[in-house]
N, C-alpha and C positions, 0 to 999 in steps of 0.2 A: 754383076749381080746375076744370079740364076733364079728363074721363076719356074714353078711347076704348076700346070693348069690341068684341070679335068675338062674334057670336051664331051658334051652331051650330043650325040649324033641325031637324036630324035627332034631336038629343037634348036640346035646350033649354039647353045649357051656355053660360055667358058666360065669356069670357076677357079680362082686361084686357091691352091691348097697348101703351097709352101714356097719359101724363098730363102736364099742364102747369099750373104755378102761375100764376094770374092773378086779377085783381080785377074783379068784376062783368062777366063776359062776357055781352054782350047779344045779339050776333048771331054765328052760326056758319055757316060754309059749307065744304063739302068741295070740294077742287080737282077739275077735270075728269078728271084721271088717277087720282083717288081715293087719292092718296098723302099728302095733307095736309089738315088742318082749320085754317081761319083763323078767328080770333076778333077781334071789335071790342069794345073796352071803352068804357063810358060813365062818365066820371069828372067830378066838378065841376071846372070851369075848363079842361077839356081837350076839344077838339072831337071827336076820334076818334083811336084808336091801334090799329095792328096789333100785337098782343102777341107772338105766337110761332107759328111753323109747327110743328105737331105731326105727326110721321110717323104714318101710319095703318097 
């Protein structure tokens, strides 16, 4: 599972804003426009797979 939270530095509050079901997310990257998180899964017998775009 991948969770995306927003952190408010003024009061330390965390707010969950998105989540995505996935298996063994090994690499994560945020898009240049900061609207999506991309995940690559490493699974036996599968070279690589883009699982899901998660809106941020």
